[in-house]
C-alpha positions in Angstrom: 125.1 -11.7 -28.7 123.4 -11.9 -25.3 119.8 -12.9 -25.1 119.0 -9.5 -23.6 120.5 -7.6 -26.5 118.8 -10.0 -28.9 115.3 -9.4 -27.5 115.9 -5.6 -27.8 116.6 -5.8 -31.5 115.4 -9.2 -32.6 111.6 -9.0 -31.9 110.5 -11.8 -34.2 107.2 -13.4 -35.0 103.7 -11.8 -35.2 102.9 -8.6 -33.4 100.5 -8.9 -30.5 98.7 -5.7 -31.0 95.7 -7.6 -32.4 95.3 -9.9 -29.4 91.7 -8.9 -29.1 89.2 -7.3 -31.4 86.1 -5.2 -31.4 83.4 -7.1 -33.2 81.8 -3.8 -34.1 84.8 -2.4 -36.0 87.0 -5.1 -37.6 87.5 -8.8 -37.9 89.3 -10.2 -34.9 92.2 -11.6 -36.8 93.0 -8.6 -39.0 93.0 -5.4 -36.9 95.6 -3.5 -35.1 94.4 -1.9 -31.9 94.8 1.9 -31.5 94.0 1.5 -27.7 95.2 -1.5 -25.7 94.0 -2.1 -22.2 96.2 -4.4 -20.1 94.8 -5.6 -16.7 97.6 -7.2 -14.6 96.7 -9.6 -11.8 99.4 -10.7 -9.3 98.5 -14.2 -8.1 99.0 -15.7 -4.6 101.7 -18.4 -4.4 100.4 -21.7 -5.8 97.0 -20.1 -6.8 98.0 -19.6 -10.5 96.9 -23.0 -11.8 93.5 -24.6 -11.8 92.2 -22.4 -9.0 92.8 -19.2 -11.0 91.5 -20.9 -14.2 88.3 -21.7 -12.5 87.5 -18.2 -11.2 88.6 -16.5 -14.5 86.3 -18.9 -16.4 83.4 -17.5 -14.4 84.2 -14.0 -15.7 84.5 -15.1 -19.3 81.3 -17.2 -19.1 79.4 -14.1 -18.0 80.6 -12.2 -21.0 79.9 -15.1 -23.3 76.4 -15.4 -21.9 75.7 -11.7 -22.6 77.4 -12.0 -26.0 79.6 -9.1 -25.1 81.1 -7.7 -28.4 84.6 -7.0 -27.0 87.1 -9.8 -26.5 90.3 -10.3 -24.5 93.1 -12.8 -24.3 94.5 -14.1 -21.0 98.2 -14.7 -20.6 99.9 -16.7 -17.8 103.4 -15.7 -16.8 106.3 -18.1 -17.5 108.9 -15.8 -16.0 109.0 -13.2 -13.3 106.3 -13.0 -10.6 103.3 -15.2 -10.8 100.7 -13.1 -12.6 98.1 -13.0 -15.4 97.7 -10.4 -18.1 94.4 -9.6 -19.8 94.6 -7.7 -23.1 91.6 -6.0 -24.6 91.7 -4.0 -27.9 89.7 -0.9 -28.8 89.7 1.2 -32.0 89.6 4.4 -30.0 88.9 5.7 -26.5 85.3 6.3 -27.6 85.1 2.7 -28.5 86.3 1.8 -25.0 83.5 3.9 -23.6 81.0 2.0 -25.7 82.1 -1.2 -24.1 81.8 0.3 -20.6 78.3 1.5 -21.3 77.2 -1.9 -22.5 78.2 -3.4 -19.1 76.6 -0.5 -17.2 73.3 -0.9 -19.0 73.2 -4.7 -18.4 72.5 -5.3 -14.7 72.7 -9.1 -15.1 76.1 -9.0 -16.8 77.3 -6.4 -14.3 76.2 -8.5 -11.3 77.6 -11.7 -12.7 81.0 -10.2 -13.6 81.2 -8.6 -10.1 80.4 -11.8 -8.4 82.9 -13.8 -10.4 85.5 -11.0 -9.9 85.1 -11.2 -6.1 85.7 -14.9 -6.2 88.7 -14.4 -8.4 90.1 -11.8 -5.9 90.6 -14.6 -3.4 93.4 -15.9 -5.6 95.1 -12.5 -6.0 97.5 -10.2 -4.1 96.9 -7.1 -6.3 95.4 -5.8 -9.6 96.3 -2.9 -11.8 95.4 -1.5 -15.2 97.5 0.2 -17.8 96.2 1.7 -21.0 98.5 2.1 -24.0 98.3 3.5 -27.6 99.7 1.9 -30.7 102.7 3.7 -32.3 102.9 2.8 -35.9 106.2 4.6 -36.5 108.0 2.6 -33.7 106.6 -0.7 -34.9 108.1 -2.9 -37.6 106.1 -5.0 -40.1 103.3 -5.6 -37.6 101.2 -8.7 -38.2 97.6 -8.7 -37.1 96.6 -12.4 -37.1 97.7 -14.0 -33.9 94.8 -16.4 -33.4 97.3 -19.3 -33.5 99.7 -17.7 -31.1 100.7 -19.8 -28.1 103.3 -17.6 -26.3 103.9 -13.9 -25.9 107.1 -11.9 -25.3 106.7 -8.6 -23.6 109.7 -6.3 -23.7 109.5 -3.1 -21.6 111.7 0.0 -22.0 111.9 2.9 -19.7 113.0 5.9 -21.8 114.6 8.9 -19.9 112.5 12.1 -19.8 113.3 14.4 -22.7 114.8 11.6 -24.8 111.8 10.7 -27.1 113.7 11.9 -30.2 116.7 9.8 -29.3 114.4 6.8 -28.7 112.8 7.3 -32.2 116.3 7.5 -33.6 117.3 4.2 -31.9 114.2 2.4 -33.3 114.8 3.8 -36.8 118.4 2.5 -36.8 117.2 -0.9 -35.6 114.4 -1.1 -38.2 116.8 -0.2 -41.0 119.3 -2.9 -39.9 116.6 -5.5 -39.9 115.5 -4.5 -43.4 119.1 -4.8 -44.6 119.7 -8.1 -42.9 116.3 -9.5 -44.1 115.5 -11.0 -40.7 112.1 -12.3 -39.7 111.6 -9.6 -37.2 108.3 -7.7 -36.7 106.8 -6.1 -33.7 104.2 -3.7 -32.3 105.2 -0.9 -30.0 102.9 0.7 -27.5 103.3 3.8 -25.3 101.4 4.6 -22.1 98.3 6.8 -22.0 97.1 6.0 -18.4 98.3 3.9 -15.5 102.0 3.8 -16.3 104.9 6.2 -16.1 105.6 8.4 -19.2 108.4 6.8 -21.2 107.3 3.2 -20.4 107.2 1.7 -23.9 106.3 -2.0 -24.5 106.9 -4.2 -27.5 104.7 -7.2 -27.9 105.6 -10.3 -29.9 103.4 -13.4 -30.5 105.0 -16.8 -30.9 103.4 -19.9 -32.4 106.0 -22.0 -30.7 109.1 -21.5 -28.5 111.2 -22.6 -31.5 110.8 -19.1 -32.7 112.9 -17.9 -29.8 115.7 -20.0 -31.2 115.3 -18.2 -34.5 115.9 -14.9 -32.6 119.5 -16.0 -31.9 120.2 -16.7 -35.6 118.5 -13.4 -36.7 120.6 -11.6 -34.0 123.8 -12.6 -35.9 122.4 -11.3 -39.2 121.4 -8.1 -37.5 124.8 -7.5 -36.1 126.5 -8.1 -39.4 124.1 -5.7 -41.1 124.8 -3.0 -38.6 128.6 -3.6 -38.4 130.9 -3.3 -35.4 131.0 0.5 -35.5 127.3 0.8 -36.0 126.6 -1.5 -33.1 129.0 0.5 -30.9 127.2 3.8 -31.7 123.8 2.1 -31.1 124.9 0.8 -27.7 126.1 4.3 -26.7 122.9 5.9 -27.8 120.8 3.2 -26.0 122.8 3.7 -22.8 122.2 7.5 -23.0 118.5 7.2 -23.7 117.1 4.2 -21.9 117.0 3.9 -18.1 116.1 0.2 -18.0 114.7 -2.7 -20.1 113.5 -6.2 -19.4 111.7 -9.0 -21.1 109.1 -11.5 -19.9 107.6 -14.6 -21.4 103.9 -15.5 -21.2 101.8 -18.4 -22.3 98.4 -17.8 -23.9 95.8 -19.3 -21.6 92.5 -20.3 -23.4 90.8 -21.1 -20.1 91.3 -17.4 -19.0 90.4 -15.9 -22.4 87.2 -14.6 -24.0 87.9 -14.6 -27.8 85.9 -14.0 -31.0 84.0 -17.1 -32.3 86.1 -16.8 -35.4 89.2 -17.7 -33.4 87.5 -20.7 -31.9 86.4 -21.9 -35.3 89.9 -21.5 -36.6 91.5 -23.6 -33.8 88.8 -25.2 -31.7 91.2 -27.8 -30.1 93.1 -25.0 -28.5 90.5 -22.4 -27.6 87.8 -24.9 -26.6 89.5 -28.1 -25.6 87.2 -30.9 -24.7 87.4 -32.2 -21.2 89.1 -35.6 -20.9 86.6 -38.4 -20.8 86.2 -39.9 -17.3 87.5 -43.5 -17.1 84.7 -45.9 -16.4 84.8 -47.3 -12.9 86.0 -50.8 -12.6 83.3 -53.4 -11.8 83.3 -54.2 -8.2 83.9 -57.9 -7.5 81.3 -59.5 -5.3 82.6 -60.4 -1.9 83.0 -64.1 -1.2 80.5 -65.5 1.2 
């Protein structure tokens, strides 16, 4: 089975819906977001490394200083255009409004975030924001704790207008086959509310290591056997009639560009707050001979 087909049906590992959490509503490692904001920053060539880490750190430091109660995880692209994704969770749109008002009522935080964002803009070519809502019916065995996640797969599907019922049928068939095969698959599906075209569904999958991608291939075989040749043919036909396009991208979780709950830091401090390498002592200078 091709890797593309495998990603469509073999979304394994923990779901990424709980990437970030509202400290006011639920523990950061056990909640599924009803509203997910994704800020996408396209980075200038060769500005995606330490330069971008430094300016993003200025933004997260401002939030940390203010003890802002909403958190986000930064992702750095490993495929496709050079870009960063910043995912923030809210329990509702009203909850999102609460976060906005906290910033508005804190002039110091507002000013520091704006200053750091202007500096960050020097590294970017463009920025956009999409807001998505969680669809429980289109998700499969979602896991909420991804505090030890190191990579993220994002799979985007463009469903044709008027084909939502067909899309729901496709996902139902896929879920049933995974149940029958007993694969390790589980995922969270989100659909656009603002900032993206209608029909732009995204599935998010968190990976503790890239070895889990290898597991996808093995699970893909079990999935195909559970569905059968005829079932796979019918599924392919329905998919072709329903989905305009699909593609997948791989991202690395970037702790230097994230602002996460202290519980996450306590659970894995070496990753989320790595200690700076100790500077090597300078060699003693030899006295010049007279």
